[in-house]
PDBQT receptor file of N, H, CA, C and O in Angstrom, charges set to zero:
ATOM      1  N   MET A   1     103.877 209.268  62.397  1.00  0.00    +0.000 N 
ATOM      2  CA  MET A   1     102.663 209.520  61.442  1.00  0.00    +0.000 C 
ATOM      3  C   MET A   1     101.367 209.726  62.155  1.00  0.00    +0.000 C 
ATOM      4  O   MET A   1     100.574 210.491  61.607  1.00  0.00    +0.000 OA
ATOM      5  N   ARG A   2     101.038 209.205  63.217  1.00  0.00    +0.000 N 
ATOM      6  H   ARG A   2     101.681 208.583  63.662  1.00  0.00    +0.000 HD
ATOM      7  CA  ARG A   2      99.494 209.297  63.758  1.00  0.00    +0.000 C 
ATOM      8  C   ARG A   2      99.595 210.670  64.184  1.00  0.00    +0.000 C 
ATOM      9  O   ARG A   2      98.654 211.439  63.988  1.00  0.00    +0.000 OA
ATOM     10  N   LEU A   3     100.793 211.090  64.823  1.00  0.00    +0.000 N 
ATOM     11  H   LEU A   3     101.558 210.465  64.982  1.00  0.00    +0.000 HD
ATOM     12  CA  LEU A   3     100.785 212.537  65.308  1.00  0.00    +0.000 C 
ATOM     13  C   LEU A   3     100.424 213.722  64.214  1.00  0.00    +0.000 C 
ATOM     14  O   LEU A   3      99.864 214.799  64.418  1.00  0.00    +0.000 OA
ATOM     15  N   TRP A   4     100.924 213.171  63.006  1.00  0.00    +0.000 N 
ATOM     16  H   TRP A   4     101.379 212.296  62.840  1.00  0.00    +0.000 HD
ATOM     17  CA  TRP A   4     100.794 214.280  61.924  1.00  0.00    +0.000 C 
ATOM     18  C   TRP A   4      99.270 214.140  61.605  1.00  0.00    +0.000 C 
ATOM     19  O   TRP A   4      98.546 215.133  61.671  1.00  0.00    +0.000 OA
ATOM     20  N   LYS A   5      98.846 213.079  61.307  1.00  0.00    +0.000 N 
ATOM     21  H   LYS A   5      99.434 212.272  61.253  1.00  0.00    +0.000 HD
ATOM     22  CA  LYS A   5      97.373 212.935  61.176  1.00  0.00    +0.000 C 
ATOM     23  C   LYS A   5      96.541 213.733  62.281  1.00  0.00    +0.000 C 
ATOM     24  O   LYS A   5      95.455 214.246  62.014  1.00  0.00    +0.000 OA
ATOM     25  N   TYR A   6      97.044 213.790  63.348  1.00  0.00    +0.000 N 
ATOM     26  H   TYR A   6      97.927 213.373  63.565  1.00  0.00    +0.000 HD
ATOM     27  CA  TYR A   6      96.204 214.166  64.515  1.00  0.00    +0.000 C 
ATOM     28  C   TYR A   6      96.397 215.991  64.243  1.00  0.00    +0.000 C 
ATOM     29  O   TYR A   6      95.486 216.810  64.369  1.00  0.00    +0.000 OA
ATOM     30  N   LEU A   7      97.664 216.260  63.895  1.00  0.00    +0.000 N 
ATOM     31  H   LEU A   7      98.404 215.595  63.792  1.00  0.00    +0.000 HD
ATOM     32  CA  LEU A   7      97.867 217.684  63.663  1.00  0.00    +0.000 C 
ATOM     33  C   LEU A   7      97.198 218.368  62.637  1.00  0.00    +0.000 C 
ATOM     34  O   LEU A   7      96.750 219.503  62.799  1.00  0.00    +0.000 OA
ATOM     35  N   LEU A   8      97.082 217.572  61.317  1.00  0.00    +0.000 N 
ATOM     36  H   LEU A   8      97.445 216.650  61.185  1.00  0.00    +0.000 HD
ATOM     37  CA  LEU A   8      96.057 217.733  60.326  1.00  0.00    +0.000 C 
ATOM     38  C   LEU A   8      94.800 217.935  60.544  1.00  0.00    +0.000 C 
ATOM     39  O   LEU A   8      94.152 218.797  59.951  1.00  0.00    +0.000 OA
ATOM     40  N   GLU A   9      94.237 216.994  61.600  1.00  0.00    +0.000 N 
ATOM     41  H   GLU A   9      94.764 216.293  62.082  1.00  0.00    +0.000 HD
ATOM     42  CA  GLU A   9      92.814 217.205  61.922  1.00  0.00    +0.000 C 
ATOM     43  C   GLU A   9      92.559 218.473  62.724  1.00  0.00    +0.000 C 
ATOM     44  O   GLU A   9      91.573 219.192  62.555  1.00  0.00    +0.000 OA
ATOM     45  N   LEU A  10      93.621 218.711  63.697  1.00  0.00    +0.000 N 
ATOM     46  H   LEU A  10      94.421 218.127  63.835  1.00  0.00    +0.000 HD
ATOM     47  CA  LEU A  10      93.192 219.958  64.699  1.00  0.00    +0.000 C 
ATOM     48  C   LEU A  10      93.561 221.140  63.678  1.00  0.00    +0.000 C 
ATOM     49  O   LEU A  10      93.151 222.233  64.070  1.00  0.00    +0.000 OA
ATOM     50  N   LEU A  11      94.187 221.157  62.562  1.00  0.00    +0.000 N 
ATOM     51  H   LEU A  11      94.520 220.270  62.244  1.00  0.00    +0.000 HD
ATOM     52  CA  LEU A  11      94.455 222.372  61.515  1.00  0.00    +0.000 C 
ATOM     53  C   LEU A  11      92.862 222.380  60.989  1.00  0.00    +0.000 C 
ATOM     54  O   LEU A  11      92.131 223.339  61.237  1.00  0.00    +0.000 OA
ATOM     55  N   ARG A  12      92.388 221.179  60.217  1.00  0.00    +0.000 N 
ATOM     56  H   ARG A  12      92.981 220.400  60.015  1.00  0.00    +0.000 HD
ATOM     57  CA  ARG A  12      90.988 221.279  59.748  1.00  0.00    +0.000 C 
ATOM     58  C   ARG A  12      90.129 221.945  60.559  1.00  0.00    +0.000 C 
ATOM     59  O   ARG A  12      89.483 222.888  60.103  1.00  0.00    +0.000 OA
ATOM     60  N   ALA A  13      90.003 221.553  61.860  1.00  0.00    +0.000 N 
ATOM     61  H   ALA A  13      90.528 220.786  62.230  1.00  0.00    +0.000 HD
ATOM     62  CA  ALA A  13      89.134 221.675  62.822  1.00  0.00    +0.000 C 
ATOM     63  C   ALA A  13      89.140 223.578  62.993  1.00  0.00    +0.000 C 
ATOM     64  O   ALA A  13      88.154 224.314  62.985  1.00  0.00    +0.000 OA
ATOM     65  N   ARG A  14      90.418 223.915  63.119  1.00  0.00    +0.000 N 
ATOM     66  H   ARG A  14      91.219 223.317  63.125  1.00  0.00    +0.000 HD
ATOM     67  CA  ARG A  14      90.808 225.423  63.333  1.00  0.00    +0.000 C 
ATOM     68  C   ARG A  14      90.299 226.222  62.074  1.00  0.00    +0.000 C 
ATOM     69  O   ARG A  14      89.672 227.281  62.078  1.00  0.00    +0.000 OA
ATOM     70  N   ARG A  15      90.637 225.611  61.191  1.00  0.00    +0.000 N 
ATOM     71  H   ARG A  15      91.147 224.750  61.188  1.00  0.00    +0.000 HD
ATOM     72  CA  ARG A  15      90.241 226.404  59.790  1.00  0.00    +0.000 C 
ATOM     73  C   ARG A  15      88.667 226.490  59.693  1.00  0.00    +0.000 C 
ATOM     74  O   ARG A  15      88.116 227.460  59.171  1.00  0.00    +0.000 OA
ATOM     75  N   MET A  16      88.003 225.467  60.203  1.00  0.00    +0.000 N 
ATOM     76  H   MET A  16      88.450 224.679  60.627  1.00  0.00    +0.000 HD
ATOM     77  CA  MET A  16      86.643 225.387  59.865  1.00  0.00    +0.000 C 
ATOM     78  C   MET A  16      86.049 226.783  60.994  1.00  0.00    +0.000 C 
ATOM     79  O   MET A  16      85.299 227.702  60.664  1.00  0.00    +0.000 OA
ATOM     80  N   ARG A  17      86.595 226.569  62.187  1.00  0.00    +0.000 N 
ATOM     81  H   ARG A  17      87.203 225.822  62.455  1.00  0.00    +0.000 HD
ATOM     82  CA  ARG A  17      86.160 227.554  63.209  1.00  0.00    +0.000 C 
ATOM     83  C   ARG A  17      86.406 228.796  62.838  1.00  0.00    +0.000 C 
ATOM     84  O   ARG A  17      85.581 229.684  63.055  1.00  0.00    +0.000 OA
ATOM     85  N   LEU A  18      87.702 229.054  62.161  1.00  0.00    +0.000 N 
ATOM     86  H   LEU A  18      88.372 228.332  61.985  1.00  0.00    +0.000 HD
ATOM     87  CA  LEU A  18      88.232 230.435  61.586  1.00  0.00    +0.000 C 
ATOM     88  C   LEU A  18      87.061 230.667  60.331  1.00  0.00    +0.000 C 
ATOM     89  O   LEU A  18      86.475 231.749  60.318  1.00  0.00    +0.000 OA
ATOM     90  N   GLU A  19      86.792 229.824  59.471  1.00  0.00    +0.000 N 
ATOM     91  H   GLU A  19      87.268 228.945  59.481  1.00  0.00    +0.000 HD
ATOM     92  CA  GLU A  19      85.688 230.260  58.548  1.00  0.00    +0.000 C 
ATOM     93  C   GLU A  19      84.431 230.702  59.021  1.00  0.00    +0.000 C 
ATOM     94  O   GLU A  19      83.885 231.711  58.576  1.00  0.00    +0.000 OA
ATOM     95  N   MET A  20      83.827 229.800  60.135  1.00  0.00    +0.000 N 
ATOM     96  H   MET A  20      84.271 228.980  60.496  1.00  0.00    +0.000 HD
ATOM     97  CA  MET A  20      82.743 230.327  60.706  1.00  0.00    +0.000 C 
ATOM     98  C   MET A  20      82.656 231.625  61.525  1.00  0.00    +0.000 C 
ATOM     99  O   MET A  20      81.635 232.283  61.722  1.00  0.00    +0.000 OA
ATOM    100  N   SER A  21      83.738 231.851  61.914  1.00  0.00    +0.000 N 
ATOM    101  H   SER A  21      84.568 231.316  61.754  1.00  0.00    +0.000 HD
ATOM    102  CA  SER A  21      83.914 233.071  62.775  1.00  0.00    +0.000 C 
ATOM    103  C   SER A  21      83.920 234.268  61.659  1.00  0.00    +0.000 C 
ATOM    104  O   SER A  21      83.266 235.292  61.854  1.00  0.00    +0.000 OA
ATOM    105  N   LEU A  22      84.708 234.072  60.467  1.00  0.00    +0.000 N 
ATOM    106  H   LEU A  22      85.240 233.240  60.309  1.00  0.00    +0.000 HD
ATOM    107  CA  LEU A  22      84.669 235.191  59.438  1.00  0.00    +0.000 C 
ATOM    108  C   LEU A  22      83.283 235.389  58.844  1.00  0.00    +0.000 C 
ATOM    109  O   LEU A  22      82.893 236.499  58.482  1.00  0.00    +0.000 OA
ATOM    110  N   SER A  23      82.470 234.166  58.742  1.00  0.00    +0.000 N 
ATOM    111  H   SER A  23      82.787 233.264  59.036  1.00  0.00    +0.000 HD
ATOM    112  CA  SER A  23      81.038 234.335  58.070  1.00  0.00    +0.000 C 
ATOM    113  C   SER A  23      80.199 234.948  59.291  1.00  0.00    +0.000 C 
ATOM    114  O   SER A  23      79.300 235.719  58.955  1.00  0.00    +0.000 OA
ATOM    115  N   LEU A  24      80.329 234.765  60.359  1.00  0.00    +0.000 N 
ATOM    116  H   LEU A  24      81.059 234.138  60.632  1.00  0.00    +0.000 HD
ATOM    117  CA  LEU A  24      79.666 235.614  61.563  1.00  0.00    +0.000 C 
ATOM    118  C   LEU A  24      79.911 237.116  61.356  1.00  0.00    +0.000 C 
ATOM    119  O   LEU A  24      79.047 237.979  61.194  1.00  0.00    +0.000 OA
ATOM    120  N   GLN A  25      81.274 237.278  61.392  1.00  0.00    +0.000 N 
ATOM    121  H   GLN A  25      81.975 236.578  61.524  1.00  0.00    +0.000 HD
ATOM    122  CA  GLN A  25      81.739 238.825  61.295  1.00  0.00    +0.000 C 
ATOM    123  C   GLN A  25      81.006 239.385  60.103  1.00  0.00    +0.000 C 
ATOM    124  O   GLN A  25      80.461 240.478  60.262  1.00  0.00    +0.000 OA
ATOM    125  N   LYS A  26      80.919 238.820  58.987  1.00  0.00    +0.000 N 
ATOM    126  H   LYS A  26      81.361 237.932  58.858  1.00  0.00    +0.000 HD
ATOM    127  CA  LYS A  26      80.406 239.132  57.763  1.00  0.00    +0.000 C 
ATOM    128  C   LYS A  26      78.845 239.551  57.871  1.00  0.00    +0.000 C 
ATOM    129  O   LYS A  26      78.362 240.500  57.253  1.00  0.00    +0.000 OA
ATOM    130  N   ILE A  27      78.212 238.801  58.645  1.00  0.00    +0.000 N 
ATOM    131  H   ILE A  27      78.605 238.030  59.146  1.00  0.00    +0.000 HD
ATOM    132  CA  ILE A  27      76.797 238.985  58.926  1.00  0.00    +0.000 C 
ATOM    133  C   ILE A  27      76.590 240.024  59.857  1.00  0.00    +0.000 C 
ATOM    134  O   ILE A  27      75.571 240.696  59.697  1.00  0.00    +0.000 OA
ATOM    135  N   PHE A  28      77.391 240.317  60.859  1.00  0.00    +0.000 N 
ATOM    136  H   PHE A  28      78.219 239.772  60.988  1.00  0.00    +0.000 HD
ATOM    137  CA  PHE A  28      77.480 241.296  61.659  1.00  0.00    +0.000 C 
ATOM    138  C   PHE A  28      77.565 242.723  60.870  1.00  0.00    +0.000 C 
ATOM    139  O   PHE A  28      76.738 243.635  60.883  1.00  0.00    +0.000 OA
ATOM    140  N   GLN A  29      78.697 242.653  60.241  1.00  0.00    +0.000 N 
ATOM    141  H   GLN A  29      79.369 241.912  60.229  1.00  0.00    +0.000 HD
ATOM    142  CA  GLN A  29      78.914 243.908  59.320  1.00  0.00    +0.000 C 
ATOM    143  C   GLN A  29      77.756 244.309  58.398  1.00  0.00    +0.000 C 
ATOM    144  O   GLN A  29      77.464 245.490  58.209  1.00  0.00    +0.000 OA
ATOM    145  N   GLU A  30      77.015 243.137  57.752  1.00  0.00    +0.000 N 
ATOM    146  H   GLU A  30      77.252 242.178  57.906  1.00  0.00    +0.000 HD
ATOM    147  CA  GLU A  30      75.712 243.403  56.935  1.00  0.00    +0.000 C 
ATOM    148  C   GLU A  30      74.901 244.111  57.880  1.00  0.00    +0.000 C 
ATOM    149  O   GLU A  30      74.418 245.200  57.569  1.00  0.00    +0.000 OA
ATOM    150  N   MET A  31      74.688 243.548  59.107  1.00  0.00    +0.000 N 
ATOM    151  H   MET A  31      75.080 242.664  59.359  1.00  0.00    +0.000 HD
ATOM    152  CA  MET A  31      73.703 244.212  60.062  1.00  0.00    +0.000 C 
ATOM    153  C   MET A  31      73.779 245.504  60.306  1.00  0.00    +0.000 C 
ATOM    154  O   MET A  31      72.793 246.240  60.363  1.00  0.00    +0.000 OA
ATOM    155  N   LEU A  32      75.178 245.935  60.497  1.00  0.00    +0.000 N 
ATOM    156  H   LEU A  32      75.979 245.338  60.451  1.00  0.00    +0.000 HD
ATOM    157  CA  LEU A  32      75.348 247.288  60.720  1.00  0.00    +0.000 C 
ATOM    158  C   LEU A  32      75.201 248.100  59.627  1.00  0.00    +0.000 C 
ATOM    159  O   LEU A  32      74.898 249.278  59.812  1.00  0.00    +0.000 OA
ATOM    160  N   TYR A  33      75.395 247.595  58.313  1.00  0.00    +0.000 N 
ATOM    161  H   TYR A  33      75.641 246.638  58.163  1.00  0.00    +0.000 HD
ATOM    162  CA  TYR A  33      75.255 248.225  57.175  1.00  0.00    +0.000 C 
ATOM    163  C   TYR A  33      73.658 248.724  57.051  1.00  0.00    +0.000 C 
ATOM    164  O   TYR A  33      73.348 249.839  56.630  1.00  0.00    +0.000 OA
ATOM    165  N   ILE A  34      72.698 247.707  57.489  1.00  0.00    +0.000 N 
ATOM    166  H   ILE A  34      72.950 246.801  57.831  1.00  0.00    +0.000 HD
ATOM    167  CA  ILE A  34      71.385 247.585  57.202  1.00  0.00    +0.000 C 
ATOM    168  C   ILE A  34      70.767 248.659  58.215  1.00  0.00    +0.000 C 
ATOM    169  O   ILE A  34      69.880 249.442  57.875  1.00  0.00    +0.000 OA
ATOM    170  N   LEU A  35      71.365 248.610  59.579  1.00  0.00    +0.000 N 
ATOM    171  H   LEU A  35      72.086 247.974  59.855  1.00  0.00    +0.000 HD
ATOM    172  CA  LEU A  35      71.004 249.587  60.586  1.00  0.00    +0.000 C 
ATOM    173  C   LEU A  35      71.273 251.178  60.080  1.00  0.00    +0.000 C 
ATOM    174  O   LEU A  35      70.476 252.112  60.167  1.00  0.00    +0.000 OA
ATOM    175  N   ASP A  36      72.420 251.192  59.616  1.00  0.00    +0.000 N 
ATOM    176  H   ASP A  36      73.068 250.433  59.546  1.00  0.00    +0.000 HD
ATOM    177  CA  ASP A  36      72.809 252.764  59.277  1.00  0.00    +0.000 C 
ATOM    178  C   ASP A  36      71.804 253.248  58.004  1.00  0.00    +0.000 C 
ATOM    179  O   ASP A  36      71.376 254.395  57.871  1.00  0.00    +0.000 OA
ATOM    180  N   TRP A  37      71.544 252.188  57.162  1.00  0.00    +0.000 N 
ATOM    181  H   TRP A  37      71.891 251.257  57.270  1.00  0.00    +0.000 HD
ATOM    182  CA  TRP A  37      70.609 252.749  56.162  1.00  0.00    +0.000 C 
ATOM    183  C   TRP A  37      69.184 252.765  56.595  1.00  0.00    +0.000 C 
ATOM    184  O   TRP A  37      68.446 253.566  56.020  1.00  0.00    +0.000 OA
ATOM    185  N   MET A  38      68.752 252.099  57.404  1.00  0.00    +0.000 N 
ATOM    186  H   MET A  38      69.351 251.448  57.871  1.00  0.00    +0.000 HD
ATOM    187  CA  MET A  38      67.438 252.260  58.109  1.00  0.00    +0.000 C 
ATOM    188  C   MET A  38      67.454 253.718  58.952  1.00  0.00    +0.000 C 
ATOM    189  O   MET A  38      66.402 254.345  59.084  1.00  0.00    +0.000 OA
ATOM    190  N   GLU A  39      68.628 254.176  59.473  1.00  0.00    +0.000 N 
ATOM    191  H   GLU A  39      69.482 253.667  59.366  1.00  0.00    +0.000 HD
ATOM    192  CA  GLU A  39      68.572 255.307  60.057  1.00  0.00    +0.000 C 
ATOM    193  C   GLU A  39      68.441 256.641  59.086  1.00  0.00    +0.000 C 
ATOM    194  O   GLU A  39      67.829 257.684  59.312  1.00  0.00    +0.000 OA
ATOM    195  N   GLU A  40      69.228 256.254  57.923  1.00  0.00    +0.000 N 
ATOM    196  H   GLU A  40      69.725 255.406  57.740  1.00  0.00    +0.000 HD
ATOM    197  CA  GLU A  40      69.250 257.395  56.879  1.00  0.00    +0.000 C 
ATOM    198  C   GLU A  40      67.878 257.351  56.272  1.00  0.00    +0.000 C 
ATOM    199  O   GLU A  40      67.363 258.431  55.984  1.00  0.00    +0.000 OA
ATOM    200  N   ILE A  41      67.249 256.286  56.051  1.00  0.00    +0.000 N 
ATOM    201  H   ILE A  41      67.667 255.408  56.285  1.00  0.00    +0.000 HD
ATOM    202  CA  ILE A  41      65.762 256.399  55.497  1.00  0.00    +0.000 C 
ATOM    203  C   ILE A  41      64.841 257.040  56.636  1.00  0.00    +0.000 C 
ATOM    204  O   ILE A  41      63.959 257.852  56.357  1.00  0.00    +0.000 OA
ATOM    205  N   LYS A  42      65.067 256.682  57.736  1.00  0.00    +0.000 N 
ATOM    206  H   LYS A  42      65.783 256.022  57.962  1.00  0.00    +0.000 HD
ATOM    207  CA  LYS A  42      64.276 257.573  58.813  1.00  0.00    +0.000 C 
ATOM    208  C   LYS A  42      64.403 258.865  58.765  1.00  0.00    +0.000 C 
ATOM    209  O   LYS A  42      63.347 259.467  58.570  1.00  0.00    +0.000 OA
ATOM    210  N   VAL A  43      65.469 259.577  58.892  1.00  0.00    +0.000 N 
ATOM    211  H   VAL A  43      66.327 259.089  59.050  1.00  0.00    +0.000 HD
ATOM    212  CA  VAL A  43      65.791 260.796  58.722  1.00  0.00    +0.000 C 
ATOM    213  C   VAL A  43      65.090 261.546  57.396  1.00  0.00    +0.000 C 
ATOM    214  O   VAL A  43      64.478 262.612  57.453  1.00  0.00    +0.000 OA
ATOM    215  N   CYS A  44      65.296 260.820  56.303  1.00  0.00    +0.000 N 
ATOM    216  H   CYS A  44      65.793 259.954  56.257  1.00  0.00    +0.000 HD
ATOM    217  CA  CYS A  44      64.595 261.073  55.176  1.00  0.00    +0.000 C 
ATOM    218  C   CYS A  44      63.010 261.314  55.451  1.00  0.00    +0.000 C 
ATOM    219  O   CYS A  44      62.375 262.346  55.236  1.00  0.00    +0.000 OA
ATOM    220  N   TYR A  45      62.587 260.188  55.939  1.00  0.00    +0.000 N 
ATOM    221  H   TYR A  45      63.103 259.349  56.114  1.00  0.00    +0.000 HD
ATOM    222  CA  TYR A  45      61.193 260.274  56.165  1.00  0.00    +0.000 C 
ATOM    223  C   TYR A  45      60.682 261.247  57.093  1.00  0.00    +0.000 C 
ATOM    224  O   TYR A  45      59.621 261.810  56.823  1.00  0.00    +0.000 OA
ATOM    225  N   VAL A  46      61.255 261.496  58.072  1.00  0.00    +0.000 N 
ATOM    226  H   VAL A  46      62.116 261.038  58.291  1.00  0.00    +0.000 HD
ATOM    227  CA  VAL A  46      60.982 262.526  59.138  1.00  0.00    +0.000 C 
ATOM    228  C   VAL A  46      60.941 263.918  58.475  1.00  0.00    +0.000 C 
ATOM    229  O   VAL A  46      60.053 264.755  58.635  1.00  0.00    +0.000 OA
ATOM    230  N   THR A  47      61.903 264.019  57.803  1.00  0.00    +0.000 N 
ATOM    231  H   THR A  47      62.624 263.339  57.673  1.00  0.00    +0.000 HD
ATOM    232  CA  THR A  47      62.309 265.282  56.915  1.00  0.00    +0.000 C 
ATOM    233  C   THR A  47      61.049 265.611  56.107  1.00  0.00    +0.000 C 
ATOM    234  O   THR A  47      60.567 266.744  56.108  1.00  0.00    +0.000 OA
ATOM    235  N   TYR A  48      60.467 264.459  55.333  1.00  0.00    +0.000 N 
ATOM    236  H   TYR A  48      60.859 263.539  55.332  1.00  0.00    +0.000 HD
ATOM    237  CA  TYR A  48      59.498 264.692  54.407  1.00  0.00    +0.000 C 
ATOM    238  C   TYR A  48      58.090 264.912  55.278  1.00  0.00    +0.000 C 
ATOM    239  O   TYR A  48      57.267 265.690  54.796  1.00  0.00    +0.000 OA
ATOM    240  N   LEU A  49      57.857 264.406  56.250  1.00  0.00    +0.000 N 
ATOM    241  H   LEU A  49      58.526 263.774  56.641  1.00  0.00    +0.000 HD
ATOM    242  CA  LEU A  49      56.850 264.498  57.345  1.00  0.00    +0.000 C 
ATOM    243  C   LEU A  49      56.816 266.088  57.724  1.00  0.00    +0.000 C 
ATOM    244  O   LEU A  49      55.848 266.834  57.574  1.00  0.00    +0.000 OA
ATOM    245  N   ALA A  50      57.797 266.351  58.125  1.00  0.00    +0.000 N 
ATOM    246  H   ALA A  50      58.583 265.745  58.247  1.00  0.00    +0.000 HD
ATOM    247  CA  ALA A  50      57.975 267.793  58.739  1.00  0.00    +0.000 C 
ATOM    248  C   ALA A  50      57.730 268.690  57.547  1.00  0.00    +0.000 C 
ATOM    249  O   ALA A  50      57.008 269.663  57.766  1.00  0.00    +0.000 OA
ATOM    250  N   SER A  51      58.214 268.529  56.299  1.00  0.00    +0.000 N 
ATOM    251  H   SER A  51      58.800 267.738  56.121  1.00  0.00    +0.000 HD
ATOM    252  CA  SER A  51      57.838 269.451  55.258  1.00  0.00    +0.000 C 
ATOM    253  C   SER A  51      56.475 269.236  54.955  1.00  0.00    +0.000 C 
ATOM    254  O   SER A  51      55.947 270.218  54.433  1.00  0.00    +0.000 OA
ATOM    255  N   MET A  52      55.792 268.325  55.110  1.00  0.00    +0.000 N 
ATOM    256  H   MET A  52      56.221 267.527  55.534  1.00  0.00    +0.000 HD
ATOM    257  CA  MET A  52      54.296 268.070  54.750  1.00  0.00    +0.000 C 
ATOM    258  C   MET A  52      53.764 268.977  55.546  1.00  0.00    +0.000 C 
ATOM    259  O   MET A  52      53.067 269.883  55.090  1.00  0.00    +0.000 OA
ATOM    260  N   ASP A  53      54.071 268.825  57.063  1.00  0.00    +0.000 N 
ATOM    261  H   ASP A  53      54.638 268.089  57.434  1.00  0.00    +0.000 HD
ATOM    262  CA  ASP A  53      53.206 269.715  58.039  1.00  0.00    +0.000 C 
ATOM    263  C   ASP A  53      53.440 271.033  57.736  1.00  0.00    +0.000 C 
ATOM    264  O   ASP A  53      52.483 271.803  57.820  1.00  0.00    +0.000 OA
ATOM    265  N   ILE A  54      54.591 271.484  57.378  1.00  0.00    +0.000 N 
ATOM    266  H   ILE A  54      55.368 270.859  57.310  1.00  0.00    +0.000 HD
ATOM    267  CA  ILE A  54      54.945 272.992  57.130  1.00  0.00    +0.000 C 
ATOM    268  C   ILE A  54      54.051 273.420  55.846  1.00  0.00    +0.000 C 
ATOM    269  O   ILE A  54      53.615 274.571  55.870  1.00  0.00    +0.000 OA
ATOM    270  N   LEU A  55      53.806 272.792  54.978  1.00  0.00    +0.000 N 
ATOM    271  H   LEU A  55      54.160 271.857  54.958  1.00  0.00    +0.000 HD
ATOM    272  CA  LEU A  55      53.086 272.917  53.702  1.00  0.00    +0.000 C 
ATOM    273  C   LEU A  55      51.694 272.954  54.084  1.00  0.00    +0.000 C 
ATOM    274  O   LEU A  55      50.969 273.825  53.603  1.00  0.00    +0.000 OA
ATOM    275  N   MET A  56      51.240 272.091  54.907  1.00  0.00    +0.000 N 
ATOM    276  H   MET A  56      51.829 271.383  55.297  1.00  0.00    +0.000 HD
ATOM    277  CA  MET A  56      49.887 272.169  55.271  1.00  0.00    +0.000 C 
ATOM    278  C   MET A  56      49.449 273.271  56.323  1.00  0.00    +0.000 C 
ATOM    279  O   MET A  56      48.346 273.816  56.364  1.00  0.00    +0.000 OA
ATOM    280  N   LEU A  57      50.393 273.463  57.060  1.00  0.00    +0.000 N 
ATOM    281  H   LEU A  57      51.288 273.020  57.026  1.00  0.00    +0.000 HD
ATOM    282  CA  LEU A  57      50.139 274.869  58.047  1.00  0.00    +0.000 C 
ATOM    283  C   LEU A  57      50.324 276.018  56.939  1.00  0.00    +0.000 C 
ATOM    284  O   LEU A  57      49.616 276.993  57.187  1.00  0.00    +0.000 OA
ATOM    285  N   TYR A  58      50.997 276.125  55.936  1.00  0.00    +0.000 N 
ATOM    286  H   TYR A  58      51.573 275.332  55.735  1.00  0.00    +0.000 HD
ATOM    287  CA  TYR A  58      51.068 277.201  55.082  1.00  0.00    +0.000 C 
ATOM    288  C   TYR A  58      49.813 277.348  54.620  1.00  0.00    +0.000 C 
ATOM    289  O   TYR A  58      49.273 278.423  54.881  1.00  0.00    +0.000 OA
ATOM    290  N   LYS A  59      48.935 276.200  53.728  1.00  0.00    +0.000 N 
ATOM    291  H   LYS A  59      49.374 275.326  53.516  1.00  0.00    +0.000 HD
ATOM    292  CA  LYS A  59      47.890 276.210  53.155  1.00  0.00    +0.000 C 
ATOM    293  C   LYS A  59      46.784 276.575  54.158  1.00  0.00    +0.000 C 
ATOM    294  O   LYS A  59      45.877 277.309  53.767  1.00  0.00    +0.000 OA
ATOM    295  N   MET A  60      46.789 276.182  55.245  1.00  0.00    +0.000 N 
ATOM    296  H   MET A  60      47.526 275.585  55.562  1.00  0.00    +0.000 HD
ATOM    297  CA  MET A  60      45.889 276.562  56.251  1.00  0.00    +0.000 C 
ATOM    298  C   MET A  60      45.858 277.946  56.385  1.00  0.00    +0.000 C 
ATOM    299  O   MET A  60      44.790 278.501  56.128  1.00  0.00    +0.000 OA
ATOM    300  N   ASN A  61      46.925 278.698  56.777  1.00  0.00    +0.000 N 
ATOM    301  H   ASN A  61      47.793 278.247  56.986  1.00  0.00    +0.000 HD
ATOM    302  CA  ASN A  61      47.122 279.924  56.745  1.00  0.00    +0.000 C 
ATOM    303  C   ASN A  61      46.522 280.783  55.615  1.00  0.00    +0.000 C 
ATOM    304  O   ASN A  61      45.704 281.693  55.753  1.00  0.00    +0.000 OA
ATOM    305  N   LYS A  62      47.009 280.385  54.606  1.00  0.00    +0.000 N 
ATOM    306  H   LYS A  62      47.673 279.646  54.493  1.00  0.00    +0.000 HD
ATOM    307  CA  LYS A  62      46.431 280.942  53.439  1.00  0.00    +0.000 C 
ATOM    308  C   LYS A  62      44.958 280.931  53.153  1.00  0.00    +0.000 C 
ATOM    309  O   LYS A  62      44.492 281.903  52.558  1.00  0.00    +0.000 OA
ATOM    310  N   VAL A  63      44.300 280.102  53.451  1.00  0.00    +0.000 N 
ATOM    311  H   VAL A  63      44.679 279.313  53.934  1.00  0.00    +0.000 HD
ATOM    312  CA  VAL A  63      42.803 279.838  53.524  1.00  0.00    +0.000 C 
ATOM    313  C   VAL A  63      42.247 280.753  54.502  1.00  0.00    +0.000 C 
ATOM    314  O   VAL A  63      41.339 281.512  54.164  1.00  0.00    +0.000 OA
ATOM    315  N   THR A  64      42.782 280.753  55.881  1.00  0.00    +0.000 N 
ATOM    316  H   THR A  64      43.520 280.136  56.156  1.00  0.00    +0.000 HD
ATOM    317  CA  THR A  64      42.259 281.609  56.855  1.00  0.00    +0.000 C 
ATOM    318  C   THR A  64      42.535 283.215  56.559  1.00  0.00    +0.000 C 
ATOM    319  O   THR A  64      41.855 284.109  57.063  1.00  0.00    +0.000 OA
ATOM    320  N   ASP A  65      43.490 283.401  55.786  1.00  0.00    +0.000 N 
ATOM    321  H   ASP A  65      44.043 282.675  55.377  1.00  0.00    +0.000 HD
ATOM    322  CA  ASP A  65      43.992 284.856  55.287  1.00  0.00    +0.000 C 
ATOM    323  C   ASP A  65      42.835 285.205  54.487  1.00  0.00    +0.000 C 
ATOM    324  O   ASP A  65      42.359 286.300  54.786  1.00  0.00    +0.000 OA
ATOM    325  N   LYS A  66      42.219 284.546  53.502  1.00  0.00    +0.000 N 
ATOM    326  H   LYS A  66      42.606 283.657  53.259  1.00  0.00    +0.000 HD
ATOM    327  CA  LYS A  66      41.463 284.908  52.525  1.00  0.00    +0.000 C 
ATOM    328  C   LYS A  66      40.153 285.305  53.136  1.00  0.00    +0.000 C 
ATOM    329  O   LYS A  66      39.471 286.123  52.518  1.00  0.00    +0.000 OA
ATOM    330  N   THR A  67      39.704 284.808  54.318  1.00  0.00    +0.000 N 
ATOM    331  H   THR A  67      40.258 284.144  54.820  1.00  0.00    +0.000 HD
ATOM    332  CA  THR A  67      38.050 285.120  54.774  1.00  0.00    +0.000 C 
ATOM    333  C   THR A  67      38.285 286.314  55.698  1.00  0.00    +0.000 C 
ATOM    334  O   THR A  67      37.333 286.861  56.255  1.00  0.00    +0.000 OA
TER     335      THR A  67
């Protein structure tokens, strides 16, 4: 009976470690999703800034063409 209790104790400890490991894995997965999302936002922002630069250059050219 003592060995059975010891086995159950080992089993509970292993289950707890597995649950902690799974939680940690979920956190890392969420971090990867966030990093991917940040990269997408960065690309959109850089594209937006580039289009604004092109628009400003176009307007500057238009002004200098009138004079």
